C-alpha positions, 0 to 999 in steps of 0.5 A: 618590376624588381622580378623583371630587373632580376631577370635582366641581371642574367641577360644584360644584353637585353635593354628595357623600355618601360612606361612611367608616368608624369604623375611622378612629378606629384606636388612639383609646382615648377612648370612646365615639367622637366625630367631634371626636376626632383620628382620626390612628392608623388600625390598618389599610390599610383605615382609612388609606384612609378617613381619607385620603378624609376629608382629601381631601374636606376639602382640596378643600372649602377649596380649591374650595368642593366639599360633601362629607359623609362618614358614619363608619359603625360595624358594619352589620348586617341580614338579608343580612350576612356570615356571618363578622361577629360577630352572625351568628357570635354567633347561630350559636354560641347556636343550636347551644348553643356557647359565645360567645367573650369577649374583654378580660374581658367589658369591650369594647364595640361599636357596631352599626347596623341597615342600614335605619337606615343607609339612612334616614341616608344618604338624610337626609344626601342630602337635607340636602346638597341642601338646603344646595347650594340655598342655596349660591352656585354659582360659575358660572351653572346653568340648572334642567335641569342641577340634580342630580335623583337627590339630590332625589327620593324613595327608591325603594320597598323590595324586598319581604322574602325569603319563605324558600322553599326553595332561597333564600339565607338571612340569614347563608348564603354562596352555594354 
């Protein structure tokens, strides 16, 4: 991540949108989570690396005027999600008339985000960042052909949904 930020020091006109994670909230007990809450007690190495990315992005923004937006995703699910995720495990247990394990006396709550909503949010964040970059003064002259185009072009069309024909991998299944 730091190598990417170093490249952006030379290309300040490029706007970075990157994935963080709700895991950064770690041992935070206050719910619902909010981006203004402290997130300095990670519970895993994964969470610590995501929090470190956020800290590096913040420092590079302050020192070098780099535009970066980190998006903290909560559990993302969709038709091609991992079969070990809770949503698939619960659905599988219910469809086979097996009990769904309940922890914490049924009081824990969790946010789930559908993949299409995540994609729409990422595209919106990238578009917003591109609009802000157009208004932001750039510290070196830049000709129009240098302007980053990938962030300003319309999204690619969605691929068609799988038909479920024989031999197709179904949502929640792993490749054999």
